[in-house]
C-alpha positions in Angstrom: 55.5 31.9 57.5 52.7 33.6 59.6 50.1 33.3 56.9 51.0 29.7 56.2 50.7 28.9 60.0 47.3 30.6 60.1 46.2 28.6 57.0 47.3 25.3 58.7 45.2 26.2 61.7 42.2 26.7 59.5 42.9 23.6 57.5 43.2 21.5 60.6 40.0 23.1 62.1 38.0 22.0 59.0 39.3 18.5 59.1 39.1 17.9 62.9 35.3 17.3 63.3 35.1 14.8 60.5 38.3 13.1 61.6 37.2 12.9 65.2 33.8 11.4 64.4 35.0 9.0 61.6 37.8 7.6 63.7 35.3 6.7 66.4 32.6 5.3 64.1 32.8 1.9 65.7 32.5 3.3 69.2 29.4 5.3 68.2 27.7 2.2 66.8 28.4 0.0 69.9 28.1 2.3 72.8 25.7 5.2 73.5 28.1 8.0 74.3 27.5 11.7 74.2 28.3 12.5 70.5 29.4 16.0 71.4 32.3 14.5 73.4 33.9 13.6 70.1 33.8 17.2 69.0 35.2 18.3 72.3 38.0 15.8 71.9 38.7 17.4 68.5 38.8 20.9 70.0 41.3 19.7 72.6 43.5 18.3 69.9 43.2 21.6 68.0 44.2 23.6 71.1 47.2 21.3 71.8 48.5 21.7 68.2 47.8 25.4 68.4 50.1 25.8 71.4 52.9 24.0 69.6 52.5 26.1 66.4 52.4 29.4 68.4 55.5 28.3 70.4 57.4 27.8 67.1 56.2 31.1 65.8 57.2 32.9 69.0 60.7 31.4 68.8 61.0 32.6 65.2 59.7 36.1 66.1 62.3 36.3 68.9 65.1 35.1 66.6 64.2 37.7 64.0 63.5 40.5 66.5 59.9 41.0 65.6 58.5 44.2 67.1 55.7 44.0 69.6 52.7 46.3 70.0 49.3 46.4 71.7 47.7 45.0 68.5 49.3 41.7 69.4 46.6 41.4 72.1 44.0 41.0 69.3 45.8 38.1 67.7 44.1 35.5 69.9 40.8 36.8 68.8 41.9 36.4 65.1 43.2 32.9 65.7 40.0 31.8 67.5 38.0 33.3 64.7 39.9 31.3 62.1 39.5 28.1 64.2 35.7 28.9 64.7 35.1 29.3 61.0 37.1 26.2 60.1 35.5 24.0 62.8 32.0 25.3 61.9 32.5 24.4 58.2 33.9 21.0 59.2 30.9 20.5 61.5 28.5 21.1 58.7 30.3 18.4 56.6 30.3 15.7 59.4 26.9 14.1 58.5 27.8 13.9 54.8 31.4 12.8 55.7 30.2 10.0 57.8 28.1 8.5 55.0 30.7 9.2 52.2 34.4 8.9 53.2 35.3 10.6 49.9 34.2 13.9 51.4 37.2 13.8 53.8 39.6 13.0 50.9 38.0 15.8 48.8 38.6 18.3 51.6 42.2 17.3 51.8 42.5 17.9 48.0 40.6 21.1 47.9 42.2 23.0 50.9 45.7 23.3 49.4 44.1 24.7 46.2 42.0 27.2 48.2 45.1 28.4 50.0 46.3 30.0 46.7 43.0 31.9 46.5 43.6 33.3 49.9 46.3 35.9 50.7 48.4 33.4 52.7 51.8 33.8 51.0 51.1 37.1 49.3 49.6 40.5 50.4 45.9 41.0 50.0 44.9 42.7 46.8 42.3 45.4 46.9 41.6 46.2 43.2 40.6 44.4 40.1 39.4 40.8 39.8 41.7 39.6 42.6 40.4 42.4 44.9 36.8 41.2 44.3 37.8 37.6 44.9 39.5 38.7 48.2 36.3 40.5 49.3 34.2 37.4 48.6 36.6 35.1 50.4 36.0 35.2 54.2 39.3 33.6 55.0 41.1 36.5 53.2 39.9 39.0 55.8 40.5 36.6 58.8 44.0 35.7 57.8 45.0 39.2 56.8 43.8 40.8 60.0 45.3 38.2 62.2 48.6 38.3 60.4 48.6 42.1 60.6 48.0 41.9 64.4 50.8 39.3 64.8 53.4 41.2 62.6 52.5 44.8 63.8 50.9 46.0 60.6 47.9 48.3 60.2 44.5 46.8 60.2 42.8 46.1 56.9 39.0 45.9 57.4 37.8 45.3 61.0 34.2 45.6 60.1 34.5 42.7 57.7 36.5 40.7 60.2 33.9 41.0 62.9 31.0 40.4 60.5 32.7 37.1 59.5 33.3 36.3 63.2 29.6 36.7 64.0 28.6 34.7 60.9 31.0 32.0 62.0 29.3 31.8 65.4 25.9 31.3 63.7 27.3 28.7 61.3 28.7 26.9 64.4 25.2 26.9 66.1 23.6 25.7 62.8 26.3 23.0 62.5 25.6 21.8 66.1 21.9 21.6 65.5 22.4 19.6 62.3 24.9 17.4 64.0 22.6 16.7 66.9 19.6 15.9 64.7 21.4 13.9 62.0 23.8 11.7 64.1 21.2 9.2 65.5 19.9 8.6 62.0 23.4 8.3 60.5 24.6 5.9 63.3 21.5 3.8 62.8 22.1 3.6 59.0 25.8 2.8 59.5 25.1 0.2 62.2 22.7 -1.8 60.1 
């Protein structure tokens, strides 16, 4: 349940930037508004949905008597890292997604498949072909660490977790730059 909830947070984070911008395409064409406001609106939506999901998870943890530890204080860092990576990847896809609506549909088809390549509903493998696949999958480390912090399990690989977190930050900055540069051209192309 915890892994599935974390994957839903990631999946929603990937879809949010494209959904926010595409749903306001007509507004962007007619009115000159700060385009970053649409992204901020998507972040607010993500945060609202996150509070609901974490509330449900807290109720389930209380019902089953889940133990608490100091590692639980790291869980918000893990959840924010998952959201940052997902939002950053979604932000990179916004310019293409505005021009071709099939990108959003493709993401919706691809993410459930990718869930099975990530240790969401099974423990993380460390050896063999699946172990190599897990090392190459950035979501494997983020989800495993965050789930371990939430369920009072030992940490898996903190170095990889923080490396992915820092890389996610740089991907986010790159996504913002691409978004800022490409949006005027895309809006002009769509409006004509």
